[in-house]
C-alpha positions as CSV (number, residue, x, y, z in Angstrom):
1,M,-16.1,-105.2,11.2
2,Y,-17.5,-107.9,8.2
3,Q,-21.2,-108.3,7.5
4,S,-23.5,-110.6,5.7
5,I,-24.4,-108.8,2.5
6,R,-27.9,-109.8,3.5
7,D,-29.4,-107.3,5.3
8,L,-29.1,-105.5,1.3
9,V,-30.5,-108.5,-0.9
10,D,-33.5,-108.3,1.6
11,Q,-33.7,-103.8,0.9
12,V,-33.9,-105.0,-2.6
13,A,-36.0,-107.8,-3.2
14,V,-38.6,-105.5,-1.7
15,H,-38.7,-103.6,-4.4
16,I,-37.8,-106.4,-7.5
17,I,-40.6,-108.9,-7.5
18,N,-40.0,-112.5,-9.4
19,C,-36.0,-111.9,-8.9
20,P,-34.4,-115.0,-8.5
21,T,-31.5,-114.2,-5.5
22,P,-28.0,-114.8,-6.7
23,T,-29.0,-112.2,-9.4
24,I,-30.0,-109.2,-6.4
25,E,-26.6,-110.6,-4.7
26,N,-24.8,-109.9,-8.3
27,A,-26.8,-106.3,-8.5
28,V,-25.1,-105.5,-4.6
29,L,-21.9,-106.5,-4.9
30,E,-21.8,-104.5,-8.3
31,S,-23.5,-101.6,-6.9
32,A,-21.3,-101.8,-3.5
33,R,-17.9,-102.5,-5.1
34,D,-19.3,-99.1,-7.9
35,F,-19.3,-97.1,-4.2
36,C,-16.8,-97.9,-2.8
37,K,-14.7,-96.9,-5.5
38,R,-16.1,-93.6,-6.8
39,T,-16.4,-92.5,-3.1
40,R,-12.7,-93.8,-1.6
41,C,-14.9,-95.2,2.0
42,H,-13.5,-97.8,3.1
43,K,-9.4,-96.6,3.1
44,V,-6.9,-99.1,5.5
45,K,-3.0,-98.1,6.7
46,G,-1.4,-100.5,6.3
47,S,2.5,-101.5,6.5
48,V,4.6,-104.6,6.4
49,T,8.7,-104.6,6.7
50,A,9.8,-105.8,3.0
51,R,12.5,-108.8,2.9
52,E,13.7,-109.4,-0.4
53,G,11.0,-111.2,-2.3
54,K,8.3,-109.0,-0.8
55,L,5.2,-108.0,-2.7
56,A,3.4,-105.0,-1.4
57,Y,-0.1,-107.4,-1.5
58,E,0.3,-108.8,1.6
59,F,-0.3,-106.2,3.2
60,F,-3.9,-107.4,2.8
61,A,-3.2,-111.2,3.5
62,N,-5.7,-111.1,6.9
63,E,-8.4,-109.0,4.7
64,P,-11.2,-110.9,3.6
65,Y,-14.2,-110.1,1.8
66,T,-11.9,-107.3,0.4
67,K,-10.2,-106.3,-2.9
68,V,-7.2,-102.8,-3.1
69,V,-8.1,-101.1,-6.2
70,D,-6.3,-98.2,-5.6
71,I,-3.2,-96.6,-3.1
72,I,-2.5,-93.2,-1.5
73,D,0.0,-92.1,0.1
74,P,2.6,-94.5,-0.7
75,S,6.2,-94.2,1.3
76,K,9.2,-93.0,-0.8
77,A,10.5,-95.9,-0.3
78,G,10.0,-99.5,-1.5
79,F,8.0,-98.4,-4.2
80,V,9.2,-99.4,-7.9
81,A,4.5,-99.5,-9.2
82,A,3.1,-98.2,-6.1
83,D,-0.3,-98.7,-8.7
84,T,0.0,-102.6,-9.0
85,L,1.9,-102.4,-5.8
86,T,4.9,-103.6,-6.9
87,L,8.0,-104.2,-3.8
88,D,11.4,-103.1,-5.2
89,Q,13.4,-106.8,-4.5
90,E,16.9,-105.0,-2.6
91,Y,14.4,-103.2,-0.4
92,V,14.2,-103.2,2.5
93,G,12.4,-101.2,5.4
94,V,9.1,-100.6,6.3
95,V,6.7,-99.4,3.7
96,T,2.9,-98.1,4.3
97,A,0.6,-96.3,2.3
98,T,-3.1,-96.1,2.2
99,L,-5.2,-98.6,0.1
100,I,-8.4,-98.3,-1.2
101,L,-10.7,-101.2,-0.7
102,V,-13.9,-102.3,-2.7
103,P,-16.1,-105.8,-1.8
104,A,-13.7,-109.7,-3.3
105,F,-16.3,-111.0,-6.2
106,R,-18.8,-112.7,-5.3
107,A,-18.4,-111.6,-1.1
108,K,-20.4,-113.1,1.3
109,K,-19.9,-110.0,3.6
110,V,-18.5,-106.8,2.9
111,W,-17.4,-103.8,5.3
112,E,-19.9,-102.9,8.1
113,P,-20.2,-99.6,6.9
114,L,-21.8,-99.9,3.5
115,T,-24.5,-102.3,5.2
116,T,-25.0,-99.0,7.7
117,D,-24.3,-95.7,7.3
118,H,-23.8,-96.5,2.5
119,S,-27.1,-98.5,2.7
120,D,-29.8,-96.0,0.6
121,G,-26.6,-95.5,-2.4
122,I,-26.1,-99.5,-2.1
123,V,-29.8,-100.0,-2.6
124,A,-30.3,-97.3,-4.7
125,G,-28.2,-98.7,-7.2
126,A,-28.5,-102.5,-7.0
127,L,-32.0,-101.6,-7.9
128,S,-30.7,-98.7,-11.1
129,R,-28.5,-101.9,-12.6
130,L,-31.6,-104.6,-12.0
131,Y,-34.5,-102.2,-12.9
132,R,-32.9,-101.7,-16.1
133,Q,-32.3,-105.1,-17.0
134,Q,-34.4,-105.2,-20.5
135,A,-35.1,-108.6,-20.9
136,A,-36.5,-109.7,-17.7
137,A,-40.0,-109.3,-15.3
138,Y,-38.9,-105.8,-13.7
139,F,-37.7,-103.7,-16.4
140,N,-38.7,-99.4,-16.3
141,P,-36.1,-97.4,-17.2
142,D,-38.0,-94.7,-15.4
143,L,-37.7,-96.4,-11.3
144,A,-34.3,-96.7,-13.1
145,R,-33.4,-93.6,-13.9
146,Q,-34.8,-92.2,-9.8
147,E,-32.8,-94.9,-7.8
148,S,-29.7,-93.8,-10.9
149,T,-30.4,-90.5,-9.8
150,R,-30.6,-91.3,-5.9
151,Y,-27.2,-93.1,-5.7
152,A,-25.7,-90.4,-7.4
153,D,-26.7,-87.9,-5.0
154,E,-25.0,-90.8,-2.1
155,I,-22.4,-90.2,-3.9
156,H,-21.9,-87.3,-4.1
157,N,-22.7,-87.4,-0.5
158,T,-20.5,-89.1,1.1
159,R,-17.8,-88.2,-0.9
160,M,-18.7,-84.7,0.4
161,T,-18.3,-86.3,4.3
162,T,-15.2,-88.8,3.3
163,N,-13.3,-86.6,0.8
164,P,-14.3,-83.0,1.9
165,P,-13.2,-80.7,-0.6
166,R,-9.9,-79.0,0.5
167,Q,-10.4,-75.7,1.5
168,V,-8.3,-72.8,-0.3
169,K,-5.8,-69.4,0.6
170,Q,-5.7,-67.1,-0.4
171,R,-2.6,-65.0,-1.0
172,G,-2.8,-61.3,-1.7
173,H,-3.4,-58.1,-0.6
174,S,-6.7,-57.3,1.6
175,W,-9.1,-55.0,0.0
176,I,-11.5,-54.4,2.5
């Protein structure tokens, strides 16, 4: 389910010479967090039985390496504020929602599809970030722009596959 970020770091390190590993790790994690947030590719349905005083963030007490950034499709019952994952103190019953996850800050492992299916996008985002560092020896605005374009394309393609556009039903008369 979760895999080390080492593979992604190695893919980036091939292109960036004399860059410290912690700097590459930070760029990879920033890219992965941004990628997950913008594409909503890491969705997990969760449910919890609410008891007095229980909070909805306990949905993911057992999910390591992740952070909840958004909640969609919450059940109406039990939530005071779905955006902050806060449950009504008085509610008792089952609360369900779909949660959007991103890698946690300084995570050493990420959701496995990020290292396989989405690795090209994550690597392009990390390279774009690193090439934009003006004080670094590897500063290169042309390569940063190129990688940024590749990153944006990967985000667009992933959004189209994970969140396809809705089909609009036509109303009215047929003119055939």
